[in-house]
KETORDREN-575834 format. One record per atom (N, C-alpha, C): chain; residue in one letter; x, y, z; residue number from 0. Coordinates in Angstrom, 1 decimal. Layout:
% residues N
[dovex "A" "a" [X Y Z] NUM]
...
//
This chain:
% residues 123
[dovex "A" "q" [8.8 8.8 -9.0] 0]
[dovex "A" "q" [9.6 7.5 -8.7] 0]
[dovex "A" "q" [8.7 6.6 -8.4] 0]
[dovex "A" "l" [7.5 6.9 -7.6] 1]
[dovex "A" "l" [6.5 5.9 -7.2] 1]
[dovex "A" "l" [5.1 6.4 -7.8] 1]
[dovex "A" "q" [4.7 5.6 -8.4] 2]
[dovex "A" "q" [3.4 5.9 -9.2] 2]
[dovex "A" "q" [2.2 5.0 -8.7] 2]
[dovex "A" "a" [1.4 5.6 -8.0] 3]
[dovex "A" "a" [0.1 4.6 -7.3] 3]
[dovex "A" "a" [-0.9 4.9 -8.3] 3]
[dovex "A" "s" [-1.9 3.9 -8.5] 4]
[dovex "A" "s" [-2.9 3.9 -9.4] 4]
[dovex "A" "s" [-4.1 2.6 -9.1] 4]
[dovex "A" "g" [-5.1 2.7 -9.6] 5]
[dovex "A" "g" [-6.0 1.7 -9.2] 5]
[dovex "A" "g" [-7.3 2.1 -8.4] 5]
[dovex "A" "g" [-7.2 3.3 -7.7] 6]
[dovex "A" "g" [-8.3 3.8 -6.7] 6]
[dovex "A" "g" [-9.7 3.9 -7.7] 6]
[dovex "A" "g" [-10.6 4.0 -6.9] 7]
[dovex "A" "g" [-11.9 4.1 -7.3] 7]
[dovex "A" "g" [-13.0 4.1 -6.4] 7]
[dovex "A" "l" [-14.3 4.0 -6.8] 8]
[dovex "A" "l" [-15.4 3.8 -6.1] 8]
[dovex "A" "l" [-15.7 2.3 -6.3] 8]
[dovex "A" "v" [-16.1 1.8 -5.0] 9]
[dovex "A" "v" [-16.5 0.2 -5.0] 9]
[dovex "A" "v" [-17.4 -0.1 -4.0] 9]
[dovex "A" "q" [-18.4 -1.1 -4.2] 10]
[dovex "A" "q" [-19.4 -1.1 -2.9] 10]
[dovex "A" "q" [-19.0 -2.2 -1.9] 10]
[dovex "A" "t" [-19.4 -1.9 -0.8] 11]
[dovex "A" "t" [-19.1 -2.7 0.3] 11]
[dovex "A" "t" [-19.1 -3.9 -0.1] 11]
[dovex "A" "g" [-18.1 -4.9 0.5] 12]
[dovex "A" "g" [-17.8 -6.4 0.1] 12]
[dovex "A" "g" [-17.3 -6.6 -1.3] 12]
[dovex "A" "g" [-16.9 -5.6 -2.2] 13]
[dovex "A" "g" [-16.3 -5.6 -3.3] 13]
[dovex "A" "g" [-14.8 -6.0 -3.4] 13]
[dovex "A" "s" [-14.1 -5.6 -4.5] 14]
[dovex "A" "s" [-12.8 -5.8 -4.7] 14]
[dovex "A" "s" [-12.1 -4.8 -5.4] 14]
[dovex "A" "l" [-10.7 -4.5 -5.2] 15]
[dovex "A" "l" [-10.2 -3.5 -5.8] 15]
[dovex "A" "l" [-8.8 -3.7 -6.1] 15]
[dovex "A" "r" [-7.7 -3.4 -6.8] 16]
[dovex "A" "r" [-6.4 -4.0 -6.9] 16]
[dovex "A" "r" [-5.7 -2.4 -7.2] 16]
[dovex "A" "l" [-4.7 -2.0 -6.2] 17]
[dovex "A" "l" [-4.2 -1.0 -6.5] 17]
[dovex "A" "l" [-2.8 -1.5 -6.6] 17]
[dovex "A" "s" [-1.9 -0.5 -7.8] 18]
[dovex "A" "s" [-0.8 -0.9 -8.0] 18]
[dovex "A" "s" [0.2 0.4 -7.9] 18]
[dovex "A" "c" [1.6 0.0 -7.4] 19]
[dovex "A" "c" [2.4 1.1 -7.3] 19]
[dovex "A" "c" [3.7 0.8 -8.2] 19]
[dovex "A" "a" [3.8 1.5 -9.3] 20]
[dovex "A" "a" [5.0 1.2 -10.4] 20]
[dovex "A" "a" [6.2 2.2 -9.7] 20]
[dovex "A" "a" [7.2 1.6 -9.6] 21]
[dovex "A" "a" [8.5 2.3 -9.1] 21]
[dovex "A" "a" [9.7 2.5 -10.4] 21]
[dovex "A" "s" [10.0 3.6 -10.4] 22]
[dovex "A" "s" [11.1 3.7 -11.5] 22]
[dovex "A" "s" [11.9 5.0 -11.1] 22]
[dovex "A" "g" [12.8 5.1 -12.1] 23]
[dovex "A" "g" [14.0 6.2 -11.7] 23]
[dovex "A" "g" [15.1 5.6 -10.8] 23]
[dovex "A" "r" [14.9 4.7 -10.2] 24]
[dovex "A" "r" [15.9 4.3 -9.4] 24]
[dovex "A" "r" [15.8 2.8 -8.9] 24]
[dovex "A" "t" [16.6 2.0 -8.5] 25]
[dovex "A" "t" [16.4 0.7 -8.1] 25]
[dovex "A" "t" [16.0 0.4 -6.7] 25]
[dovex "A" "f" [14.9 -0.1 -6.7] 26]
[dovex "A" "f" [14.1 -0.3 -5.4] 26]
[dovex "A" "f" [14.3 -1.8 -4.7] 26]
[dovex "A" "s" [15.4 -2.4 -5.2] 27]
[dovex "A" "s" [15.3 -3.9 -5.0] 27]
[dovex "A" "s" [15.5 -4.3 -4.0] 27]
[dovex "A" "s" [16.2 -3.5 -3.3] 28]
[dovex "A" "s" [16.5 -3.7 -1.6] 28]
[dovex "A" "s" [15.8 -3.0 -0.7] 28]
[dovex "A" "y" [14.9 -2.1 -1.3] 29]
[dovex "A" "y" [13.9 -1.4 -0.5] 29]
[dovex "A" "y" [12.5 -2.3 0.2] 29]
[dovex "A" "r" [12.0 -1.9 1.3] 30]
[dovex "A" "r" [11.1 -2.5 1.9] 30]
[dovex "A" "r" [9.8 -1.4 1.4] 30]
[dovex "A" "m" [8.7 -2.1 0.5] 31]
[dovex "A" "m" [7.7 -1.2 0.1] 31]
[dovex "A" "m" [6.4 -1.6 0.8] 31]
[dovex "A" "g" [5.7 -0.3 1.1] 32]
[dovex "A" "g" [4.5 -0.3 2.1] 32]
[dovex "A" "g" [3.3 0.5 1.2] 32]
[dovex "A" "w" [2.2 0.4 2.0] 33]
[dovex "A" "w" [1.0 0.8 1.7] 33]
[dovex "A" "w" [0.6 1.6 3.1] 33]
[dovex "A" "f" [0.2 2.9 2.8] 34]
[dovex "A" "f" [-0.4 3.4 4.0] 34]
[dovex "A" "f" [-1.6 4.2 3.5] 34]
[dovex "A" "r" [-2.7 4.5 4.5] 35]
[dovex "A" "r" [-3.9 5.4 4.0] 35]
[dovex "A" "r" [-3.9 6.5 4.9] 35]
[dovex "A" "q" [-4.7 7.5 4.2] 36]
[dovex "A" "q" [-5.1 8.7 5.2] 36]
[dovex "A" "q" [-6.6 9.4 4.9] 36]
[dovex "A" "t" [-7.1 9.6 6.0] 37]
[dovex "A" "t" [-8.3 10.2 5.5] 37]
[dovex "A" "t" [-8.3 11.7 6.3] 37]
[dovex "A" "p" [-9.3 12.7 5.9] 38]
[dovex "A" "p" [-9.1 13.9 6.4] 38]
[dovex "A" "p" [-9.2 14.0 8.0] 38]
[dovex "A" "g" [-8.2 14.9 8.4] 39]
[dovex "A" "g" [-8.1 15.2 9.9] 39]
[dovex "A" "g" [-7.6 13.9 10.7] 39]
[dovex "A" "k" [-6.8 12.8 9.8] 40]
[dovex "A" "k" [-6.4 11.9 10.8] 40]
[dovex "A" "k" [-4.9 11.5 10.2] 40]
[dovex "A" "d" [-4.3 11.0 10.9] 41]
[dovex "A" "d" [-2.9 10.7 10.7] 41]
[dovex "A" "d" [-2.7 9.6 9.6] 41]
[dovex "A" "r" [-1.6 9.5 8.9] 42]
[dovex "A" "r" [-1.4 8.5 7.8] 42]
[dovex "A" "r" [-1.0 7.2 8.5] 42]
[dovex "A" "e" [-1.8 6.1 8.3] 43]
[dovex "A" "e" [-1.8 4.9 8.9] 43]
[dovex "A" "e" [-1.2 3.7 8.3] 43]
[dovex "A" "f" [-0.4 3.0 8.7] 44]
[dovex "A" "f" [0.2 1.8 8.2] 44]
[dovex "A" "f" [-0.9 0.9 7.6] 44]
[dovex "A" "v" [-0.8 0.2 6.5] 45]
[dovex "A" "v" [-1.6 -0.9 5.9] 45]
[dovex "A" "v" [-1.0 -2.1 5.8] 45]
[dovex "A" "a" [0.2 -2.1 5.0] 46]
[dovex "A" "a" [0.9 -3.3 4.6] 46]
[dovex "A" "a" [2.0 -2.8 4.1] 46]
[dovex "A" "s" [3.1 -4.0 4.2] 47]
[dovex "A" "s" [4.4 -3.7 3.7] 47]
[dovex "A" "s" [4.8 -5.3 3.2] 47]
[dovex "A" "i" [6.1 -5.2 2.3] 48]
[dovex "A" "i" [6.8 -6.3 1.9] 48]
[dovex "A" "i" [8.0 -6.2 1.5] 48]
[dovex "A" "s" [8.8 -7.1 1.7] 49]
[dovex "A" "s" [10.1 -6.8 1.3] 49]
[dovex "A" "s" [10.2 -7.4 -0.2] 49]
[dovex "A" "w" [11.1 -6.7 -1.1] 50]
[dovex "A" "w" [11.6 -6.9 -2.3] 50]
[dovex "A" "w" [12.1 -8.4 -2.4] 50]
[dovex "A" "i" [13.0 -8.8 -1.6] 51]
[dovex "A" "i" [13.9 -9.9 -1.5] 51]
[dovex "A" "i" [12.8 -10.6 -0.4] 51]
[dovex "A" "g" [12.6 -11.9 -0.8] 52]
[dovex "A" "g" [11.9 -13.1 0.1] 52]
[dovex "A" "g" [10.3 -12.7 0.2] 52]
[dovex "A" "g" [9.9 -11.8 -0.1] 53]
[dovex "A" "g" [8.5 -11.2 -0.2] 53]
[dovex "A" "g" [7.8 -11.4 1.4] 53]
[dovex "A" "t" [8.6 -11.2 2.4] 54]
[dovex "A" "t" [8.1 -11.3 3.6] 54]
[dovex "A" "t" [7.1 -10.1 3.8] 54]
[dovex "A" "t" [5.9 -10.2 4.2] 55]
[dovex "A" "t" [5.0 -9.3 4.5] 55]
[dovex "A" "t" [4.4 -8.8 5.8] 55]
[dovex "A" "e" [3.7 -7.9 6.0] 56]
[dovex "A" "e" [3.4 -7.4 7.5] 56]
[dovex "A" "e" [1.9 -6.7 7.3] 56]
[dovex "A" "y" [0.9 -6.9 8.1] 57]
[dovex "A" "y" [-0.4 -6.1 7.9] 57]
[dovex "A" "y" [-0.7 -5.4 9.0] 57]
[dovex "A" "a" [-1.2 -4.4 8.9] 58]
[dovex "A" "a" [-2.2 -3.8 10.2] 58]
[dovex "A" "a" [-3.2 -4.9 10.4] 58]
[dovex "A" "d" [-3.4 -4.9 11.6] 59]
[dovex "A" "d" [-4.5 -6.0 12.2] 59]
[dovex "A" "d" [-6.0 -5.7 11.4] 59]
[dovex "A" "s" [-6.3 -4.4 11.2] 60]
[dovex "A" "s" [-7.7 -3.9 10.7] 60]
[dovex "A" "s" [-7.8 -4.4 9.3] 60]
[dovex "A" "v" [-6.8 -4.8 8.5] 61]
[dovex "A" "v" [-6.8 -5.4 7.3] 61]
[dovex "A" "v" [-6.5 -6.9 7.0] 61]
[dovex "A" "k" [-6.0 -7.6 8.1] 62]
[dovex "A" "k" [-5.7 -8.8 7.9] 62]
[dovex "A" "k" [-6.9 -9.8 7.4] 62]
[dovex "A" "g" [-6.4 -10.5 6.4] 63]
[dovex "A" "g" [-7.5 -11.4 5.9] 63]
[dovex "A" "g" [-8.1 -11.0 4.6] 63]
[dovex "A" "r" [-8.1 -9.8 4.5] 64]
[dovex "A" "r" [-8.9 -8.7 3.6] 64]
[dovex "A" "r" [-8.1 -8.3 2.5] 64]
[dovex "A" "l" [-6.9 -7.6 2.8] 65]
[dovex "A" "l" [-5.9 -7.1 1.9] 65]
[dovex "A" "l" [-4.7 -7.8 1.9] 65]
[dovex "A" "t" [-4.3 -7.9 0.5] 66]
[dovex "A" "t" [-3.1 -8.7 0.3] 66]
[dovex "A" "t" [-2.2 -8.0 -0.4] 66]
[dovex "A" "i" [-0.8 -7.7 0.1] 67]
[dovex "A" "i" [0.4 -7.1 -0.5] 67]
[dovex "A" "i" [1.1 -7.9 -1.6] 67]
[dovex "A" "s" [1.5 -7.5 -2.5] 68]
[dovex "A" "s" [2.3 -8.5 -3.3] 68]
[dovex "A" "s" [3.3 -7.7 -4.2] 68]
[dovex "A" "r" [4.1 -8.5 -4.9] 69]
[dovex "A" "r" [5.1 -7.7 -5.7] 69]
[dovex "A" "r" [5.6 -8.6 -7.0] 69]
[dovex "A" "d" [5.8 -7.7 -8.0] 70]
[dovex "A" "d" [6.1 -8.2 -9.4] 70]
[dovex "A" "d" [7.8 -7.8 -9.6] 70]
[dovex "A" "n" [8.7 -8.3 -9.1] 71]
[dovex "A" "n" [10.0 -7.5 -9.3] 71]
[dovex "A" "n" [10.5 -7.4 -10.8] 71]
[dovex "A" "a" [9.8 -8.2 -11.7] 72]
[dovex "A" "a" [10.1 -8.2 -13.2] 72]
[dovex "A" "a" [9.6 -6.8 -13.5] 72]
[dovex "A" "k" [8.3 -6.5 -12.9] 73]
[dovex "A" "k" [7.6 -5.1 -13.4] 73]
[dovex "A" "k" [7.9 -3.9 -12.5] 73]
[dovex "A" "n" [8.8 -4.2 -11.5] 74]
[dovex "A" "n" [9.3 -3.3 -10.3] 74]
[dovex "A" "n" [7.7 -2.6 -9.9] 74]
[dovex "A" "t" [6.8 -3.5 -9.7] 75]
[dovex "A" "t" [5.5 -2.8 -9.2] 75]
[dovex "A" "t" [5.1 -3.9 -8.0] 75]
[dovex "A" "v" [4.3 -3.0 -7.0] 76]
[dovex "A" "v" [3.8 -3.4 -6.0] 76]
[dovex "A" "v" [2.4 -3.3 -5.9] 76]
[dovex "A" "y" [1.9 -4.5 -5.3] 77]
[dovex "A" "y" [0.1 -4.3 -5.6] 77]
[dovex "A" "y" [-0.4 -4.5 -4.1] 77]
[dovex "A" "l" [-1.9 -3.9 -4.1] 78]
[dovex "A" "l" [-2.7 -4.1 -3.0] 78]
[dovex "A" "l" [-3.9 -4.7 -3.5] 78]
[dovex "A" "q" [-4.0 -5.9 -3.0] 79]
[dovex "A" "q" [-5.4 -6.5 -3.5] 79]
[dovex "A" "q" [-6.5 -6.4 -2.6] 79]
[dovex "A" "m" [-7.3 -5.7 -2.7] 80]
[dovex "A" "m" [-8.3 -5.3 -1.4] 80]
[dovex "A" "m" [-9.6 -6.2 -1.7] 80]
[dovex "A" "n" [-10.0 -7.0 -0.8] 81]
[dovex "A" "n" [-11.1 -7.8 -1.1] 81]
[dovex "A" "n" [-12.1 -7.4 0.2] 81]
[dovex "A" "s" [-13.2 -7.8 0.0] 82]
[dovex "A" "s" [-14.2 -7.7 0.9] 82]
[dovex "A" "s" [-14.2 -6.4 1.7] 82]
[dovex "A" "v" [-13.9 -5.3 1.0] 83]
[dovex "A" "v" [-13.8 -3.9 1.4] 83]
[dovex "A" "v" [-14.9 -3.4 2.3] 83]
[dovex "A" "k" [-14.8 -2.4 3.3] 84]
[dovex "A" "k" [-15.6 -1.9 4.1] 84]
[dovex "A" "k" [-15.5 -0.3 3.9] 84]
[dovex "A" "p" [-16.7 0.3 4.3] 85]
[dovex "A" "p" [-16.8 1.9 4.4] 85]
[dovex "A" "p" [-15.5 2.5 5.1] 85]
[dovex "A" "e" [-15.2 1.7 5.9] 86]
[dovex "A" "e" [-13.9 2.2 6.9] 86]
[dovex "A" "e" [-12.8 2.0 6.0] 86]
[dovex "A" "d" [-12.6 1.5 4.9] 87]
[dovex "A" "d" [-11.4 1.6 4.2] 87]
[dovex "A" "d" [-11.2 2.8 3.2] 87]
[dovex "A" "t" [-12.2 3.5 3.3] 88]
[dovex "A" "t" [-12.3 4.8 2.2] 88]
[dovex "A" "t" [-10.9 5.5 2.8] 88]
[dovex "A" "a" [-10.1 6.1 1.9] 89]
[dovex "A" "a" [-9.0 6.8 2.2] 89]
[dovex "A" "a" [-8.4 7.0 1.1] 89]
[dovex "A" "i" [-7.2 7.8 1.2] 90]
[dovex "A" "i" [-6.4 8.0 0.2] 90]
[dovex "A" "i" [-5.1 7.1 0.2] 90]
[dovex "A" "y" [-4.8 6.3 -0.5] 91]
[dovex "A" "y" [-4.0 5.2 -0.4] 91]
[dovex "A" "y" [-2.6 5.6 -0.9] 91]
[dovex "A" "y" [-1.4 5.5 -0.4] 92]
[dovex "A" "y" [0.0 6.0 -0.9] 92]
[dovex "A" "y" [1.0 4.6 -0.6] 92]
[dovex "A" "c" [1.4 4.5 -1.6] 93]
[dovex "A" "c" [2.6 3.6 -1.6] 93]
[dovex "A" "c" [4.3 4.3 -1.2] 93]
[dovex "A" "a" [4.9 3.7 -0.7] 94]
[dovex "A" "a" [6.2 4.2 -0.2] 94]
[dovex "A" "a" [7.3 3.2 -0.3] 94]
[dovex "A" "a" [8.3 3.6 -0.1] 95]
[dovex "A" "a" [9.5 2.9 -0.1] 95]
[dovex "A" "a" [10.6 3.1 1.1] 95]
[dovex "A" "a" [11.1 2.2 1.7] 96]
[dovex "A" "a" [12.1 2.3 2.9] 96]
[dovex "A" "a" [13.1 1.8 2.7] 96]
[dovex "A" "q" [14.4 2.4 2.4] 97]
[dovex "A" "q" [15.6 2.1 2.1] 97]
[dovex "A" "q" [16.1 0.9 3.3] 97]
[dovex "A" "y" [15.8 1.4 4.5] 98]
[dovex "A" "y" [16.3 0.3 5.7] 98]
[dovex "A" "y" [15.2 0.1 6.4] 98]
[dovex "A" "g" [14.1 -0.4 5.7] 99]
[dovex "A" "g" [12.8 -0.9 6.3] 99]
[dovex "A" "g" [12.8 -2.3 6.8] 99]
[dovex "A" "s" [12.0 -2.6 7.7] 100]
[dovex "A" "s" [12.0 -3.9 8.2] 100]
[dovex "A" "s" [10.6 -4.2 8.3] 100]
[dovex "A" "r" [10.2 -5.5 8.9] 101]
[dovex "A" "r" [9.0 -5.9 9.2] 101]
[dovex "A" "r" [8.0 -5.0 10.1] 101]
[dovex "A" "w" [9.0 -4.5 10.9] 102]
[dovex "A" "w" [8.4 -3.5 12.2] 102]
[dovex "A" "w" [8.6 -2.0 11.5] 102]
[dovex "A" "s" [8.7 -1.7 10.3] 103]
[dovex "A" "s" [8.4 -0.3 9.6] 103]
[dovex "A" "s" [7.0 0.0 9.6] 103]
[dovex "A" "h" [6.4 0.7 10.6] 104]
[dovex "A" "h" [5.0 1.0 10.4] 104]
[dovex "A" "h" [4.8 2.4 10.7] 104]
[dovex "A" "l" [5.7 3.1 10.6] 105]
[dovex "A" "l" [5.6 4.5 10.6] 105]
[dovex "A" "l" [5.9 5.2 9.5] 105]
[dovex "A" "p" [5.2 6.3 9.2] 106]
[dovex "A" "p" [5.6 7.0 7.8] 106]
[dovex "A" "p" [7.0 7.6 7.8] 106]
[dovex "A" "s" [7.5 7.8 8.9] 107]
[dovex "A" "s" [8.9 8.4 9.1] 107]
[dovex "A" "s" [9.9 7.1 8.8] 107]
[dovex "A" "d" [9.6 6.1 8.7] 108]
[dovex "A" "d" [10.5 4.9 8.4] 108]
[dovex "A" "d" [10.7 4.8 6.9] 108]
[dovex "A" "y" [9.8 5.6 6.1] 109]
[dovex "A" "y" [9.8 5.5 4.6] 109]
[dovex "A" "y" [10.5 6.6 4.0] 109]
[dovex "A" "d" [11.2 6.2 3.0] 110]
[dovex "A" "d" [11.9 7.6 2.3] 110]
[dovex "A" "d" [11.3 8.0 1.0] 110]
[dovex "A" "y" [10.5 7.5 0.5] 111]
[dovex "A" "y" [9.9 7.8 -1.0] 111]
[dovex "A" "y" [8.4 7.5 -0.8] 111]
[dovex "A" "w" [7.8 8.5 -1.4] 112]
[dovex "A" "w" [6.4 8.3 -1.6] 112]
[dovex "A" "w" [5.8 8.5 -2.8] 112]
[dovex "A" "g" [4.6 7.9 -3.1] 113]
[dovex "A" "g" [3.8 8.0 -4.5] 113]
[dovex "A" "g" [3.1 9.3 -4.0] 113]
[dovex "A" "q" [2.1 9.6 -5.2] 114]
[dovex "A" "q" [1.1 10.7 -4.9] 114]
[dovex "A" "q" [-0.3 10.3 -4.3] 114]
[dovex "A" "g" [-0.5 8.9 -4.1] 115]
[dovex "A" "g" [-1.9 8.6 -3.6] 115]
[dovex "A" "g" [-2.8 8.6 -4.5] 115]
[dovex "A" "t" [-3.6 7.6 -4.3] 116]
[dovex "A" "t" [-5.0 7.2 -5.2] 116]
[dovex "A" "t" [-6.0 7.0 -4.0] 116]
[dovex "A" "q" [-7.1 7.5 -4.6] 117]
[dovex "A" "q" [-8.3 7.7 -3.9] 117]
[dovex "A" "q" [-9.2 6.3 -3.9] 117]
[dovex "A" "v" [-9.4 5.8 -2.8] 118]
[dovex "A" "v" [-10.4 4.7 -2.6] 118]
[dovex "A" "v" [-11.8 4.9 -2.0] 118]
[dovex "A" "t" [-12.9 4.8 -2.4] 119]
[dovex "A" "t" [-14.2 5.2 -1.8] 119]
[dovex "A" "t" [-14.9 3.9 -1.7] 119]
[dovex "A" "v" [-15.4 3.4 -0.8] 120]
[dovex "A" "v" [-16.2 2.3 -0.6] 120]
[dovex "A" "v" [-17.6 2.8 0.0] 120]
[dovex "A" "s" [-18.6 2.5 -1.0] 121]
[dovex "A" "s" [-19.9 2.8 -0.6] 121]
[dovex "A" "s" [-20.8 1.9 0.2] 121]
[dovex "A" "s" [-21.5 2.3 1.2] 122]
[dovex "A" "s" [-22.4 1.4 2.0] 122]
[dovex "A" "s" [-23.6 0.9 1.3] 122]
//
């Protein structure tokens, strides 16, 4: 129901855009988020956005470089990654929270998950 795509290999300082296509149910009232995970570490919050109003929230580590947006007509959420750093290397997951808010930063706050897409930033 959530399909993440757009990952790949990018050089430090480069850009990449991830997409998360939602299908199979209506996510119009859900808060959508992006998380990332590296081996041996917990899944960490990256950014989130409400479907209605488009209010956004970001982890401090990505503010000013990553931008979350959504296209309601396409039922798709995006994560634009600019000025990427090697520490951005991770598997990126999109997720949907039925009762999410701007304070929904924990994986347990989210009800549905995509399969993940690998982002690798070379130095």
